[in-house]
C-alpha positions as CSV (number, residue, x, y, z in Angstrom):
1,X,71.0,92.3,182.5
2,X,71.2,94.0,179.3
3,X,72.5,92.0,176.8
4,X,76.5,92.8,175.6
5,X,77.3,93.6,172.1
6,X,79.3,90.7,172.7
7,X,76.7,89.4,172.6
8,X,74.7,90.2,170.6
9,X,76.7,90.1,167.3
10,X,76.8,86.0,168.8
11,X,73.2,85.4,169.0
12,X,73.0,87.3,165.6
13,X,75.3,84.8,164.3
14,X,74.6,81.6,164.7
15,X,71.1,82.0,163.9
16,X,71.0,83.7,161.2
17,X,74.3,81.1,159.5
18,X,74.0,78.6,162.1
19,X,77.3,79.2,163.5
20,X,78.0,75.7,166.7
21,X,81.1,76.4,166.9
22,X,82.5,78.4,170.2
23,X,82.5,82.2,169.1
24,X,85.6,84.5,170.7
25,X,86.9,88.1,169.9
26,X,88.9,85.7,168.1
27,X,86.9,84.0,165.5
28,X,87.7,84.2,162.8
29,X,84.5,84.6,160.4
30,X,85.4,82.3,157.0
31,X,86.6,80.4,159.8
32,X,83.1,78.7,161.0
33,X,82.1,79.6,157.8
34,X,80.8,83.2,157.2
35,X,81.6,84.4,153.1
36,X,81.5,87.8,152.4
37,X,77.4,87.5,152.0
38,X,77.4,86.2,155.1
39,X,79.1,89.0,157.0
40,X,77.0,91.6,155.3
41,X,74.0,90.6,155.4
42,X,75.2,89.6,159.9
43,X,76.6,93.6,160.0
44,X,72.8,94.5,158.1
45,X,71.4,93.7,160.7
46,X,73.0,95.5,163.4
47,X,72.3,97.9,162.5
48,X,68.7,97.4,162.1
49,X,68.7,96.6,166.1
50,X,71.8,98.4,167.0
51,X,70.3,101.6,164.5
52,X,73.6,102.6,163.1
53,X,74.6,103.1,160.0
54,X,78.3,100.8,159.1
55,X,80.6,102.1,156.7
56,X,79.7,99.6,153.2
57,X,83.6,99.6,153.5
58,X,83.6,98.0,156.9
59,X,85.5,94.4,156.3
60,X,85.5,92.9,159.7
61,X,87.4,89.4,160.4
62,X,87.2,88.8,163.3
63,X,84.3,89.1,166.0
64,X,86.1,92.2,168.1
65,X,86.5,94.0,165.4
66,X,82.6,93.2,164.9
67,X,82.7,94.2,168.4
68,X,84.9,97.0,168.6
69,X,82.7,98.7,165.2
70,X,79.1,98.7,166.7
71,X,80.8,99.7,170.1
72,X,83.3,103.5,168.3
73,X,79.2,104.1,166.3
74,X,77.5,103.5,169.4
75,X,79.7,106.1,170.9
76,X,79.5,108.0,168.3
77,X,75.8,107.4,167.8
78,X,75.1,108.7,172.2
79,X,77.8,111.5,171.9
């Protein structure tokens, strides 16, 4: 079974930033202790893992927004 984008992003956040809270698409990144640098690092990890380039102006506030951003870029890449 393939890991979903949501699961993969949650794994990155847990491994890279030590997030221990239960994560949902509605989870606000700043509320689980992620500052702007941690979000940038997570974005960079996703770029490497998914072989995509995320716009530097992108500023996802929730995990759901982050997933939508990555999924949208993956769809564009496959088109």
